[in-house]
N, C-alpha and C positions, 0 to 999 in steps of 0.2 A: 129421352135423356134421363139418367138416374136422378132421383131427388138429391138435392144438396142442402147441407146445413148452412144457414146464414152466418156470416162472420160474427154478428152480434150474439146469436144464440150460442155459438161455440165459445165465444169469449166469456159469456155468463157461466157456462158449465165449468170452464177452467178456473175462473175466479172462485166459484163456489167450492170446488174441490180443494183449492189451495187454502181457503179459509178453514176448512175442516181438518187439514193435515195435523195440527197439534193435538187433536182429539183422537187420532186414529192409531197412535203408537206403532206397533209392529206392522201395521198395514201400510205404512208410509211408502215403502218401495213399490208396492203394487199400485198404489194410488198415483204415484208420480209417473209410472209407466203408462197407466191409463190416461192421465192428463196429457202426456206427450202424444199419445195416439190421437186423442181428440183434437189437440192443437194442430197436428199434422194434416188434418182433413180440411183445413181452412180453404185450400185451393184445389182440393181433390174432387173429382167427379163421382167418386164412390160415396155412399153414405157412411156415416161414422160406424154403424153396425157392420157394414161390409168390410171396412178397414180392419176392425177388430177380429172379424171372422178370418180374414186373410192371415193375420198374425197367428191366430190359434191353429189354423190349418198348417201353416209352415212349421210351427213348433212341434205339432203332432207328427208331421212327416219326418222331421229330423230325429225325433225320439224313436220313431219306428226304425229308422236306419241304425241307430245306436243299439236297438234291441235285437238286431239281426246281424251278428258279426260275420256270418257266412257271406253277407253281402258287403258290409262296410270294410272288411279286411281285404277285399279283392276289388275295391273300386274307390273312386273319389267322386262321389255324387253330390251335387248341390241342389238345393230346393228353394224355390220362391213361389209366392202365390199372389195373384192379383185378380180381384173381382170374382173370388171363389173358384179360380182356375189355377191349377198347379203346373208349374214347369219344373221338370227334373232334367238336369244336364250335367255334363262332366264325362268321366271315363269309367269303364268297367272292363273286367277281363273277359266277359262273355255277354252275349245278348240275353241269355237266360237270366243272369243276375239283374240286368237292367229291367227286364220285363217283370221279374218277380217283385222288384221293389215298386214298380209302377202299379202293379196289381194291389199290393198291400196299401199303398197310398190311396188308391181309388175307392177303398172301402170306408173312407172317412165320411162323416155326416157333413152336410152343407156344401159338398164339393160338386161343382158343375162338370169339370173335365180334367184330365191329366194329359199333359203334353210330354211325351218321353223323347227327349233329345240326347240321351246318353249315347256316347260313341264307344264302340268296342276298340280300344287301343290302350297303349301304355298310359299310366296315370300321370297327371301333371305333377311336377316336383315343386319345391318351395320357390325356386327362381321363377318358374312359370306363373305361380300364384301371385308373386310380387308384381310381375309384368302385367298380369291381367287386372290386378287392383289399380295399377297406375293408368291402364287404358280405360277402365271403367270411369275413373275420375275425369280423364281427358274428354271422353265422350259426353259425359254429363255437363261438363263446363262448356263444351262447344255448342250444345243445343241452344244456348242463349243467343247464338248468332242467327238463329232462324227467325225471320221477320214475317210473322203471320199474325194478324189482328186477333187478340184473345188467346194466343198460344202461350201456355205456361210450361216450360221444360220440366218442372217438378212433377208433372203428371205422367211423365214417361219413366218407366222402371227399366234400368239398364243393368244387365248382368253379363259377365265375360268369362270365358274359359278358353285357353290356348288360342287367343286372338279371335275367337268366334263371339260375336256380340249379339245378345238376345234382347229384344225390345218388347215390352209389354205396356199396356195402358189403354185407356178409353180416349180415343182421338177422333177428330173429324176426318172427312174424306180429303180435305185439303192438308191437314197436319200430317197424317200417316205417311203418304208418299214423300212429302218434303223431308221428314225426319229420316226415313230410310235412305233416301238419296244423299242426304248430308252425311250420315254416319258412314256410308260406303266410301266416301272420299277422305276419311280420316286415316292418317298414317298409322300403321300397326293393326288396322282392322282387316282380318282375313276374310271374314264372312259375316253377313248380317242375317239373322233369323228373326223375323218379325212375327209376333203373336198378338198383334193389336186387335182390339174390338172397336168397331167403327160405330159412331153415334148416328142415330137417325136424324136427318136434318129436314 
């Protein structure tokens, strides 16, 4: 199981950063973002360093998409990263576009793997995006109904496009199947794609 930061050590880091804020002037926004990242790892099974790497990987992948209009103008691709693994999903006009973007993303440092779940089909419109956002919130909220000792729903990353729900996270062999089965039963979910990593027990 990955090493975890203790709540006391994370709290100390956050308090120390907050005390220094008045002295940092223009760096305040960056420091606040870093503090939020540190605080979010309180219940995370990833290390703080891995959480920050995931954020950096995701931002770089999104920047790569913006830098390649030949891809971005003919697709609606989303990117998320968890435990240094990237999931790209959404829609593209051709398989070549999706594969090209996956290849560009795979060249990033610190990356373990890329999961290319981009579908070749018409792009989602604004109404679809709104529905997907609502479904993501619905799925996240419903995970609190799962009754497994030690299970914390915030450890499951949920992403949605066109009713397809993608699940990432570091889970136990008891938690993973329970989450998948639960999400499959939620109204509005068309398909569940799980990209869980299972902890050694």
